N, C-alpha and C positions, 0 to 999 in steps of 0.2 A: 540557559536557553531563553530567548526573548519570547514572551507570550504575545499572541495575536489571535485574531479570529477572522480567517478568510473563509467566506461561506462557500457552500457547494456551488452556487451559481457562479461565483467568481472563479472557482477551480475549473468549472466546465470550459472556460475560455482557454485553459492551458492543456486540456486533455484531448485525445483523439477518440475517446469513447465516453459514454455517460459515466459520471463520477458517482461512486457509492459512498465516499466519505461524507460526513456531516460538515467537517471544517478542517482547515489547517490551523492548528492552535499553538504551534511553537516553531521557532526557526533560529538556527545559529549558523556558523560558518559553512559547514558541509552537511548539516543534519536538519531534518524536518520532522515535526510531530503532528500526526493526524488523529482525529477523533471519529469514531463511527459507532452508532447504535445498531445492533443486529436487529433487522426487521424481517417480517414475513415476506415483504416485497423484494428482498434481496435475492439475487439469482440463486436458484436451486433450493432455497429454504422451504418454501411452501410445498414443493414437490416431494419432500422427504417422507419416507415411511417411518414415522416415529413410533417409539415404544416408551413405556414408563422409565426404562433405564437409559434410553437414548433419545432425548427430546430434540426439537428443532434447534439447529445450530448453523453456524456459517460453514458451508462445505469447503473442502480443501481447494477445489478449483476456483472458488470465489476468493479465497485467501491469496492464491497466486495472482489472480486478476488485480486484487488490491495492491500487491507489491508492484505490479506493472504500472498502475495509475500513480502510485506514490513516486516511483522512479522518474516517470515522465514529467510529473509536476515539479519535482525537485530540480531536474536539469533545465527545465524551462525557467523556473524562478531564478536559478543561478546564471542564466544566460549562456549555458553551455550549448544548447541547441535553440535555433530560432523558431518563431511561429511557423506552423505548417509542416514541420518535420514530423515523421512517424518513427515508431520504434517497436522492437519486439525483443523478447528474451532469447538469449542464445545458450545459456547454461545456468543450471541451478546446482549449487554446491552445498552439501551439508544441511539440507532442509530438515528441521525438527518440528513436528507437530506435538506440543506438550500437553495441551488441554483444549477442550472445545470452547468456542465463544458462543454462548447460548442466546436464544431469542430474548431480546430486551436488555441484554448486557451491553455495556459500553466497552468498546475495544479501542486501544491506543496502538498506533503504528508509528514506529520511528524508522526513518530511512536515512542512511548515511552514504554519501558519495565517497567511495574509497579511492577510486582511481579513474582518470579520464585519459583516453588515448585517441588521437585522430589519425586515420589511415584511409587513403584513397577516397577522400570526400565524405567519409562516414565518421561517426563518433562512437567509440566503444567505452562503456562505463561499467565499473564494478561497484556493486552496492552491498551494504549490510542492512538487513532488516531485523527488527524485533517487534513482536506484537504481544500485548498483555492486556489483562483486565484486572479489576479489583475484586478481591474476595469480600464477603459480607463484613469481615472485620477491617477492610480497607487495605489489606496487603496486596502487593503486586503478584499476579499469577501469570507467568509467561504462557502464551498460547502457541507461539510460532517464532522460529528464528531461522535465518538463512543468510547465505551469501549467494548473490546472483550477478550474472553479467548480461548486459543488454547492448544492442546495436541501434543507433539512430541514424536516419538518412533523410534527404530531402523528400517531401511528400508529393511533389509534382514532377 
């Protein structure tokens, strides 16, 4: 995977909503790698009712929102959909939440474009997602994995 650093501000130009990733840090043929530090300002994090055994973490709905952002940015960078198009998820298959991404941890998100179909002026894309963090020892700890489908259409 080719390393790069595309900032949040640059990613904003490719998204239909505020971007929560810190940067796009890797890219290859049909896959993209994003970096994100879990912050108290992330959606839903500050509002959590925490306990000593369940601290602030990135909530599941924010994880799903991140997959949507990663998918849209990926299809925009590949030129699959043009500027101004919108998209939404249509199906989540086999989603697995394996471990929480805690406040202050760095989360990596890999999105792979698995299939693209064009039908009736819309674009349908199948994605594979994998999110992970590093343990204190440096090992990868998977936090989420899924396969999802999305539909993209002209925004105007």
